[in-house]
A tleap script that builds the chain and sets N, CA, C and O, in Angstrom:
source leaprc.protein.ff14SB
mol = sequence {
  NMET LEU SER LEU GLU ASN ALA ILE ARG ASN
  ARG ILE TYR ASN LEU ALA LYS GLU ARG ASN
  ILE THR ILE ASN LYS VAL SER THR LEU SER
  GLY LEU PRO HIE THR THR LEU LEU SER PHE
  MET ASN ASN ASP THR HIE ASP PRO ARG ILE
  SER THR LEU LEU HIE LEU CYS GLU ALA PHE
  ASN ILE THR LEU ASN GLU PHE PHE ASN ASP
  ALA LEU PHE ASP GLU VAL GLN ALA CGLU
}
set mol.1.N position { 59.129 52.607 184.039 }
set mol.1.CA position { 59.853 52.805 185.276 }
set mol.1.C position { 58.848 52.984 186.416 }
set mol.1.O position { 57.838 53.673 186.271 }
set mol.2.N position { 59.135 52.373 187.508 }
set mol.2.CA position { 58.269 52.449 188.676 }
set mol.2.C position { 59.103 52.964 189.843 }
set mol.2.O position { 60.188 52.453 190.118 }
set mol.3.N position { 58.585 53.981 190.523 }
set mol.3.CA position { 59.303 54.497 191.687 }
set mol.3.C position { 59.090 53.553 192.867 }
set mol.3.O position { 58.117 52.800 192.913 }
set mol.4.N position { 60.014 53.610 193.811 }
set mol.4.CA position { 59.885 52.782 195.002 }
set mol.4.C position { 58.594 53.109 195.744 }
set mol.4.O position { 57.893 52.204 196.199 }
set mol.5.N position { 58.276 54.393 195.867 }
set mol.5.CA position { 57.037 54.795 196.552 }
set mol.5.C position { 55.810 54.181 195.896 }
set mol.5.O position { 54.928 53.657 196.577 }
set mol.6.N position { 55.759 54.249 194.576 }
set mol.6.CA position { 54.594 53.702 193.876 }
set mol.6.C position { 54.538 52.187 193.979 }
set mol.6.O position { 53.453 51.611 194.050 }
set mol.7.N position { 55.682 51.544 193.988 }
set mol.7.CA position { 55.704 50.091 194.166 }
set mol.7.C position { 55.166 49.726 195.546 }
set mol.7.O position { 54.399 48.774 195.687 }
set mol.8.N position { 55.571 50.489 196.567 }
set mol.8.CA position { 55.073 50.243 197.926 }
set mol.8.C position { 53.569 50.467 197.991 }
set mol.8.O position { 52.843 49.658 198.569 }
set mol.9.N position { 53.097 51.568 197.398 }
set mol.9.CA position { 51.650 51.833 197.372 }
set mol.9.C position { 50.901 50.690 196.690 }
set mol.9.O position { 49.898 50.195 197.205 }
set mol.10.N position { 51.394 50.286 195.543 }
set mol.10.CA position { 50.739 49.204 194.806 }
set mol.10.C position { 50.729 47.916 195.611 }
set mol.10.O position { 49.741 47.182 195.605 }
set mol.11.N position { 51.826 47.639 196.303 }
set mol.11.CA position { 51.907 46.421 197.111 }
set mol.11.C position { 50.885 46.463 198.247 }
set mol.11.O position { 50.232 45.459 198.532 }
set mol.12.N position { 50.746 47.612 198.891 }
set mol.12.CA position { 49.760 47.753 199.967 }
set mol.12.C position { 48.353 47.544 199.416 }
set mol.12.O position { 47.557 46.806 199.997 }
set mol.13.N position { 48.050 48.195 198.298 }
set mol.13.CA position { 46.729 48.018 197.680 }
set mol.13.C position { 46.482 46.551 197.327 }
set mol.13.O position { 45.407 46.014 197.592 }
set mol.14.N position { 47.481 45.915 196.730 }
set mol.14.CA position { 47.318 44.516 196.315 }
set mol.14.C position { 47.110 43.589 197.506 }
set mol.14.O position { 46.261 42.699 197.465 }
set mol.15.N position { 47.884 43.796 198.564 }
set mol.15.CA position { 47.722 42.957 199.751 }
set mol.15.C position { 46.345 43.157 200.381 }
set mol.15.O position { 45.706 42.196 200.810 }
set mol.16.N position { 45.897 44.400 200.433 }
set mol.16.CA position { 44.567 44.677 200.987 }
set mol.16.C position { 43.486 44.019 200.122 }
set mol.16.O position { 42.538 43.426 200.637 }
set mol.17.N position { 43.643 44.134 198.820 }
set mol.17.CA position { 42.660 43.540 197.903 }
set mol.17.C position { 42.641 42.016 198.042 }
set mol.17.O position { 41.571 41.408 198.070 }
set mol.18.N position { 43.831 41.396 198.129 }
set mol.18.CA position { 43.910 39.940 198.298 }
set mol.18.C position { 43.190 39.479 199.555 }
set mol.18.O position { 42.607 38.395 199.592 }
set mol.19.N position { 43.240 40.313 200.579 }
set mol.19.CA position { 42.640 39.952 201.862 }
set mol.19.C position { 41.228 40.512 202.022 }
set mol.19.O position { 40.576 40.317 203.048 }
set mol.20.N position { 40.778 41.207 200.990 }
set mol.20.CA position { 39.433 41.777 200.975 }
set mol.20.C position { 39.206 42.715 202.159 }
set mol.20.O position { 38.176 42.651 202.831 }
set mol.21.N position { 40.193 43.594 202.404 }
set mol.21.CA position { 40.068 44.590 203.462 }
set mol.21.C position { 40.346 45.974 202.900 }
set mol.21.O position { 41.059 46.123 201.908 }
set mol.22.N position { 39.784 46.966 203.534 }
set mol.22.CA position { 39.970 48.348 203.097 }
set mol.22.C position { 41.269 48.915 203.664 }
set mol.22.O position { 41.858 48.355 204.588 }
set mol.23.N position { 41.695 50.024 203.098 }
set mol.23.CA position { 42.867 50.720 203.616 }
set mol.23.C position { 42.586 51.188 205.048 }
set mol.23.O position { 43.487 51.194 205.886 }
set mol.24.N position { 41.369 51.571 205.322 }
set mol.24.CA position { 40.996 51.953 206.684 }
set mol.24.C position { 41.190 50.785 207.646 }
set mol.24.O position { 41.683 50.972 208.759 }
set mol.25.N position { 40.808 49.594 207.228 }
set mol.25.CA position { 40.984 48.398 208.059 }
set mol.25.C position { 42.469 48.084 208.235 }
set mol.25.O position { 42.894 47.666 209.312 }
set mol.26.N position { 43.258 48.284 207.176 }
set mol.26.CA position { 44.710 48.087 207.277 }
set mol.26.C position { 45.272 49.020 208.341 }
set mol.26.O position { 46.113 48.622 209.147 }
set mol.27.N position { 44.802 50.257 208.338 }
set mol.27.CA position { 45.236 51.236 209.325 }
set mol.27.C position { 44.914 50.751 210.738 }
set mol.27.O position { 45.757 50.824 211.631 }
set mol.28.N position { 43.715 50.265 210.931 }
set mol.28.CA position { 43.297 49.768 212.244 }
set mol.28.C position { 44.138 48.573 212.671 }
set mol.28.O position { 44.606 48.512 213.808 }
set mol.29.N position { 44.328 47.629 211.765 }
set mol.29.CA position { 45.094 46.424 212.091 }
set mol.29.C position { 46.562 46.723 212.377 }
set mol.29.O position { 47.199 46.047 213.184 }
set mol.30.N position { 47.088 47.739 211.708 }
set mol.30.CA position { 48.502 48.075 211.862 }
set mol.30.C position { 48.765 48.971 213.060 }
set mol.30.O position { 49.896 49.073 213.534 }
set mol.31.N position { 47.713 49.623 213.549 }
set mol.31.CA position { 47.899 50.571 214.641 }
set mol.31.C position { 48.392 51.933 214.171 }
set mol.31.O position { 48.731 52.793 214.984 }
set mol.32.N position { 48.430 52.124 212.864 }
set mol.32.CA position { 48.841 53.414 212.310 }
set mol.32.C position { 47.644 54.350 212.262 }
set mol.32.O position { 46.523 53.914 211.999 }
set mol.33.N position { 47.874 55.627 212.513 }
set mol.33.CA position { 46.771 56.583 212.355 }
set mol.33.C position { 46.250 56.543 210.918 }
set mol.33.O position { 47.024 56.481 209.963 }
set mol.34.N position { 44.944 56.581 210.789 }
set mol.34.CA position { 44.326 56.544 209.461 }
set mol.34.C position { 44.885 57.648 208.569 }
set mol.34.O position { 45.148 57.425 207.387 }
set mol.35.N position { 45.064 58.830 209.134 }
set mol.35.CA position { 45.566 59.965 208.336 }
set mol.35.C position { 46.983 59.712 207.826 }
set mol.35.O position { 47.328 60.145 206.727 }
set mol.36.N position { 47.799 59.022 208.603 }
set mol.36.CA position { 49.171 58.717 208.183 }
set mol.36.C position { 49.165 57.817 206.953 }
set mol.36.O position { 49.834 58.103 205.960 }
set mol.37.N position { 48.412 56.740 207.029 }
set mol.37.CA position { 48.363 55.802 205.919 }
set mol.37.C position { 47.678 56.430 204.709 }
set mol.37.O position { 48.149 56.275 203.582 }
set mol.38.N position { 46.584 57.128 204.928 }
set mol.38.CA position { 45.872 57.751 203.823 }
set mol.38.C position { 46.729 58.805 203.129 }
set mol.38.O position { 46.692 58.920 201.904 }
set mol.39.N position { 47.491 59.565 203.886 }
set mol.39.CA position { 48.373 60.578 203.288 }
set mol.39.C position { 49.399 59.935 202.366 }
set mol.39.O position { 49.682 60.455 201.286 }
set mol.40.N position { 49.953 58.811 202.788 }
set mol.40.CA position { 50.912 58.114 201.929 }
set mol.40.C position { 50.214 57.527 200.707 }
set mol.40.O position { 50.704 57.662 199.586 }
set mol.41.N position { 49.084 56.881 200.919 }
set mol.41.CA position { 48.389 56.229 199.813 }
set mol.41.C position { 47.887 57.238 198.784 }
set mol.41.O position { 47.773 56.914 197.602 }
set mol.42.N position { 47.590 58.453 199.224 }
set mol.42.CA position { 47.121 59.505 198.315 }
set mol.42.C position { 48.259 60.344 197.750 }
set mol.42.O position { 48.028 61.348 197.077 }
set mol.43.N position { 49.496 59.919 198.030 }
set mol.43.CA position { 50.679 60.598 197.506 }
set mol.43.C position { 50.879 61.991 198.097 }
set mol.43.O position { 51.542 62.834 197.493 }
set mol.44.N position { 50.306 62.234 199.278 }
set mol.44.CA position { 50.503 63.516 199.958 }
set mol.44.C position { 51.806 63.527 200.745 }
set mol.44.O position { 52.423 64.578 200.915 }
set mol.45.N position { 52.227 62.361 201.225 }
set mol.45.CA position { 53.513 62.229 201.897 }
set mol.45.C position { 54.323 61.172 201.161 }
set mol.45.O position { 53.781 60.375 200.396 }
set mol.46.N position { 55.616 61.179 201.401 }
set mol.46.CA position { 56.517 60.305 200.638 }
set mol.46.C position { 57.451 59.550 201.577 }
set mol.46.O position { 57.567 59.876 202.758 }
set mol.47.N position { 58.098 58.555 201.038 }
set mol.47.CA position { 59.132 57.798 201.745 }
set mol.47.C position { 58.708 57.330 203.133 }
set mol.47.O position { 59.137 57.892 204.140 }
set mol.48.N position { 57.873 56.307 203.183 }
set mol.48.CA position { 57.457 55.809 204.502 }
set mol.48.C position { 58.651 55.261 205.278 }
set mol.48.O position { 59.598 54.734 204.695 }
set mol.49.N position { 58.592 55.390 206.574 }
set mol.49.CA position { 59.633 54.844 207.437 }
set mol.49.C position { 59.566 53.324 207.406 }
set mol.49.O position { 58.512 52.733 207.173 }
set mol.50.N position { 60.704 52.716 207.644 }
set mol.50.CA position { 60.729 51.256 207.690 }
set mol.50.C position { 59.874 50.750 208.846 }
set mol.50.O position { 59.292 49.669 208.755 }
set mol.51.N position { 59.790 51.514 209.926 }
set mol.51.CA position { 58.939 51.109 211.053 }
set mol.51.C position { 57.461 51.133 210.648 }
set mol.51.O position { 56.673 50.311 211.116 }
set mol.52.N position { 57.095 52.067 209.788 }
set mol.52.CA position { 55.722 52.114 209.270 }
set mol.52.C position { 55.450 50.868 208.432 }
set mol.52.O position { 54.392 50.251 208.551 }
set mol.53.N position { 56.407 50.504 207.589 }
set mol.53.CA position { 56.241 49.304 206.769 }
set mol.53.C position { 56.154 48.051 207.637 }
set mol.53.O position { 55.409 47.123 207.324 }
set mol.54.N position { 56.911 48.031 208.719 }
set mol.54.CA position { 56.848 46.887 209.626 }
set mol.54.C position { 55.458 46.768 210.245 }
set mol.54.O position { 54.928 45.663 210.363 }
set mol.55.N position { 54.867 47.886 210.641 }
set mol.55.CA position { 53.500 47.865 211.180 }
set mol.55.C position { 52.512 47.359 210.125 }
set mol.55.O position { 51.597 46.596 210.437 }
set mol.56.N position { 52.703 47.783 208.895 }
set mol.56.CA position { 51.832 47.318 207.819 }
set mol.56.C position { 51.989 45.814 207.608 }
set mol.56.O position { 51.007 45.102 207.399 }
set mol.57.N position { 53.223 45.343 207.666 }
set mol.57.CA position { 53.457 43.909 207.527 }
set mol.57.C position { 52.762 43.130 208.637 }
set mol.57.O position { 52.209 42.056 208.398 }
set mol.58.N position { 52.792 43.668 209.833 }
set mol.58.CA position { 52.099 43.016 210.943 }
set mol.58.C position { 50.596 42.957 210.677 }
set mol.58.O position { 49.945 41.968 211.012 }
set mol.59.N position { 50.051 44.000 210.085 }
set mol.59.CA position { 48.624 44.010 209.755 }
set mol.59.C position { 48.291 42.928 208.732 }
set mol.59.O position { 47.227 42.312 208.791 }
set mol.60.N position { 49.214 42.702 207.791 }
set mol.60.CA position { 48.994 41.689 206.759 }
set mol.60.C position { 49.492 40.308 207.184 }
set mol.60.O position { 49.352 39.329 206.451 }
set mol.61.N position { 50.080 40.251 208.389 }
set mol.61.CA position { 50.625 38.996 208.908 }
set mol.61.C position { 51.695 38.415 207.984 }
set mol.61.O position { 51.697 37.222 207.681 }
set mol.62.N position { 52.607 39.289 207.542 }
set mol.62.CA position { 53.729 38.878 206.710 }
set mol.62.C position { 54.999 39.535 207.251 }
set mol.62.O position { 54.941 40.439 208.085 }
set mol.63.N position { 56.135 39.067 206.764 }
set mol.63.CA position { 57.415 39.670 207.140 }
set mol.63.C position { 57.774 40.769 206.141 }
set mol.63.O position { 57.180 40.876 205.068 }
set mol.64.N position { 58.757 41.577 206.519 }
set mol.64.CA position { 59.253 42.581 205.571 }
set mol.64.C position { 59.786 41.904 204.313 }
set mol.64.O position { 59.597 42.404 203.204 }
set mol.65.N position { 60.449 40.771 204.489 }
set mol.65.CA position { 60.954 40.032 203.346 }
set mol.65.C position { 59.810 39.642 202.401 }
set mol.65.O position { 59.932 39.776 201.184 }
set mol.66.N position { 58.717 39.167 202.962 }
set mol.66.CA position { 57.568 38.790 202.137 }
set mol.66.C position { 56.948 40.012 201.466 }
set mol.66.O position { 56.469 39.929 200.334 }
set mol.67.N position { 56.957 41.146 202.165 }
set mol.67.CA position { 56.409 42.369 201.580 }
set mol.67.C position { 57.178 42.741 200.314 }
set mol.67.O position { 56.580 43.045 199.281 }
set mol.68.N position { 58.505 42.715 200.402 }
set mol.68.CA position { 59.329 43.139 199.270 }
set mol.68.C position { 59.580 42.029 198.259 }
set mol.68.O position { 60.132 42.287 197.189 }
set mol.69.N position { 59.193 40.819 198.571 }
set mol.69.CA position { 59.376 39.697 197.657 }
set mol.69.C position { 58.199 39.630 196.684 }
set mol.69.O position { 57.371 38.721 196.732 }
set mol.70.N position { 58.159 40.613 195.813 }
set mol.70.CA position { 57.072 40.740 194.832 }
set mol.70.C position { 57.664 41.291 193.546 }
set mol.70.O position { 58.587 42.105 193.578 }
set mol.71.N position { 57.141 40.853 192.434 }
set mol.71.CA position { 57.652 41.284 191.128 }
set mol.71.C position { 57.583 42.800 190.937 }
set mol.71.O position { 58.342 43.354 190.142 }
set mol.72.N position { 56.687 43.472 191.653 }
set mol.72.CA position { 56.610 44.935 191.565 }
set mol.72.C position { 57.967 45.585 191.813 }
set mol.72.O position { 58.324 46.564 191.158 }
set mol.73.N position { 58.714 45.039 192.754 }
set mol.73.CA position { 59.978 45.640 193.140 }
set mol.73.C position { 61.104 45.331 192.150 }
set mol.73.O position { 62.174 45.935 192.225 }
set mol.74.N position { 60.872 44.399 191.228 }
set mol.74.CA position { 61.841 44.137 190.173 }
set mol.74.C position { 61.876 45.287 189.173 }
set mol.74.O position { 62.871 45.484 188.475 }
set mol.75.N position { 60.778 46.045 189.110 }
set mol.75.CA position { 60.652 47.132 188.146 }
set mol.75.C position { 61.132 48.481 188.691 }
set mol.75.O position { 61.185 49.460 187.947 }
set mol.76.N position { 61.477 48.541 189.967 }
set mol.76.CA position { 61.831 49.800 190.613 }
set mol.76.C position { 63.207 50.269 190.128 }
set mol.76.O position { 64.168 49.505 190.039 }
set mol.77.N position { 63.244 51.564 189.823 }
set mol.77.CA position { 64.494 52.202 189.422 }
set mol.77.C position { 64.678 53.471 190.237 }
set mol.77.O position { 63.705 54.120 190.622 }
set mol.78.N position { 65.911 53.813 190.491 }
set mol.78.CA position { 66.212 55.038 191.217 }
set mol.78.C position { 65.751 56.239 190.400 }
set mol.78.O position { 65.826 56.252 189.172 }
set mol.79.N position { 65.279 57.232 191.113 }
set mol.79.CA position { 64.789 58.432 190.421 }
set mol.79.C position { 65.895 59.437 190.277 }
set mol.79.O position { 65.682 60.514 189.721 }
savepdb mol mol.pdb
quit
């Protein structure tokens, strides 16, 4: 079972890895404060806002649909 939060974290890591950029660079490209993104990635905060995900998608130059169109989300189950 994979939680939605962990699927989102994994997707962010995978997209960053595919593009050969760091989480810090993702933060810069998205315009999100580094501490905001790092807190989520380190599991210190939970349930990112959809607006936060939209900023991340802009950093990766993808749509929200493309973000969630990944096999990771097929494994997500409600907690």
